[in-house]
N, C-alpha and C positions, 0 to 999 in steps of 0.2 A: 871972443871965441877961444882964445889961448887960455884964459882962465878957466872956461868951460872944460877943455881938454885936460888940463892939470887937475882940475877937482876929480874927473872921471877917472884918470890914471890913478891918482891918489886912492881913491876908494877901492879901485880894482885890486891895488897892491895890498890895502889894508884888509880886503876880503881874503886874499890868498894866504896873508900872514895869519890872519885869524883862524882860517880853516886849518891850517897847519899845526896853529898852537892846540886846537880842539883835538886833532888827529893824535897828538903826541902826548897827551894827558897820561896815559898808561906808560909810554916810554919816561916821561918825566918822573913818575914813581918809581920806575925801574932804575933810573939813573941816580936818584936821591938816595936809593937804598932802604927806603921807609915808605909805609902809608900811614897817614895819620886818620885815625879812626874815633869819631865822637861815640862815646858810650855812657852808659848810665853807671853811677857808682852809689846809688840810693835806692836801688830796685832789686832787692834779693828775691830769688836767686838768678836773675838774668844779669845783673852788674852790681856788685856791692864791694865794699871794702871789709876784710877781715880784721880780726884783732890785732893782728900783726902789721896791718895797713897795706895787705896785699889785695890787689884788684882781681877779683875772680866772678865767675858767673857763667851762664849759658852764652851770652852774648859776647862775653870776654873770650871765650873759646871760639866762637864764630870769627872774631876780628882777627885772633892769632892764626886762624886756618886761612883766612883770606890771604895774610901776609906770606905763610908758608907756602902757598901755592904760587904766589908771585915771585919768591925767592928774595923777599925784602923783611926788614923788620917791621913791627908793629909799634907805632906809638898812639897811645890810647889818652885821649882827652876828655874829662868829664863833661858832659852835657845834660840839659834839662829841657823839658818841653818848650820852655819860652824862648830858648836861644839856638837850639840845634839846627834848624834850617838857616837861621842868620850866620852860623859859624861856617856852614857850607858854601853860602852864598859869598861870604867875604874871603874864602879861601884858607880860613884857619884848620879846617879839616878837609881831607879828601873823600870821607865816606861816613855815612851815619848808619850805625848799628844800635839803635837805642829806643826800643818798644815804640816804634812810630807807626800810628795807624794810616793805611793808605786811603785817601779820598781824593776827589777832583779837585777841590780847592787848593790841596798841597801839591797836586800834579802840576799846577800852574807855576809853583816856586821851585821845585826840587825834581830831580830825575827818578821817579820811584821804579825800582828795579823787580821786574818780572821773571819768574813766579814770586809770589809772597812767600815769606819765610816762616810766618807764625800767625796766630789769630788770637783776638781776645773780644771781651765784650764790657758792657758797663754795670756796674752794681755799687754797692756801698758796704763799708765795714762799719759797725755800730756797736754800742754796748748793748749786751743782751737786755740789760735793765731798761732801755728805751723802749722797747716793746714795739718796734717798728715792724709792720706787716706788709703793707703795699707802698708802692712808689708814692701814692698820693699822701702818705703821713709825712712826707718832707715839705708839703706846703707851708710856707710861713716861717720855717725853721732855719737856724743857721747851719749850713753845711760846709765842712772844709772841702777845698778843691785845690787842683794844682794849676798855675797859670799856664795857659796854652793848650790845655787838653781839650781834644776835639769834641768831647761830649758835653762839656760845659753849658754850652748854649742851648743844645736840645733839651737837656734835663730841665734846664731853668724854665724853658718856654713850656714844656709839658706839664711839670709838675711844681713850678714855683718856689722852690727853695730860695733862701738868701746865700748865694755862695760867698764864702769867704776863701780868697784864692791866695795861695803862697807859692814861693819859687821852687821849693824843694820839700821831698817827702819828709826829712827829719822835723822841719817847722810844721808841717800838716800833722804828724802822727803826736807831736808834743800838743799841738792846740786840741787834737781830739781827746787825748788821754786827761788832758787838766779841765776838760769840760767846756772848751770855748766853742765847741759845735757839737751837734747831735749825731753826725756820722761824717764820713770821709768817702766822697764821690771818686771812685777810681776804676782801674780795670781788674776785671774778676780773675784774672791769672794770678796778680800780685796777692790779692785779698786771699784767695784760697791758699796760696803757698805760705802765707804768714799764719793763718789759722791752723793750718796742720803741721807747723813746724817750730812754732815760736811761743813758748809759755806766756810773754807778755800779753797775748791776745786770747788768753784763755776765757776771760769774761766777755769777748766780743763775738760777733757772728755776721754773716752775711746773708741779710733777712730776705731779699727781694730774688724774684727771677731775673737772671742776667738779660739784659736787653741790648739791642744794637750791636750784634757781633760785627766785629771789623777785622781784616786782614792787615798785618803788619809787613812793611817793606823795608829793605835797606835802600839807602838813596845816595845818589852821586849828584854833582851839579848839573843843573837842567841842561846846559849846552853839551854835556858829555853822554847824555843818555843814549844817544845813538852812535857813539863813537867805539872803537876798539876796547876802551875802557868799560863803558856800559855794557857793552857785549859781553865782556870777559866776567863782569859781575853776575850777569844773568846766567852764564855757564856755570859758575860757582855755586850759585843757589840751587839751579837744577840738579846738580850732582848731590849737594847736601840731601835733598829729597830721595833723588833715586837710590842713592847708596845707602840711605837709612841713617846717615851721619847725624842729621837732626833728632831723630827719634833717641839714638844712642847718647847724644848729649843732654838731651831733655831728661832722659832717666838718670844719668850720671849726676845731675844737679839737683836730683831730688823733686823734681816736677812731676806732677800728675800726668799720665799718659793723655796726649792730645789727640782728639778726634781729626783735628785738622792736619796734623803731621801724618797720621796714618793714611787718610785719603790722598794725601799729595803723593806719598811714597807709593801707594797702590796705583795710583793713576800713571806714574811715570815708569812702572815696571814693564 
């Protein structure tokens, strides 16, 4: 009986301590004087390195704005699709702002903040000389992709390409440009920005109709989603839409107008 009582008391104390720790996540960030944000550094113009080594882009603007609103510094940690959720779970970062699509499977792992802050879809970038016309043209062909991208499985099941997955965009683009694959399966937002602004893609195109539109979310640790920290992040994203800040930064970073951003802005007015 005594053993049972001790166990019960221990569990109750642990629960109280755990609850306090969760409730204090936002305060922990404030006390530390910084928020550690996982961002892309290879996804121009959302997050990329300039020739001077400076990390810039739309999502870099957002990360810095979060820090400014909290009155802390922003520490930016480069992440890729295959490690960003792991970094968040392990406590290496406090927040993800890294072109991450929002879906139910990921919601079981990390705390997706609502409202969503952006949206994209699935397409490919390919040499014009490849003469790709429909998604079916990918069947049996070697197609470059990023490890951990949500659309890899869907496209493989529907259209049967042989996906060759890489950890980062530089490796993928190098493989595409040296002919190791016929196309690069990726988000249409990135493809459109490259085709419109970078001469190295002058002989490439986005040949298909964009499929599987998906909203993007910033993310906090799953256990923090319903705490003051998660609520604060939701308030910030809501204000980004309501104030037009996202539309402004989208334009400032040279990105084509986003129907999703305009719809969210109008909805929250």
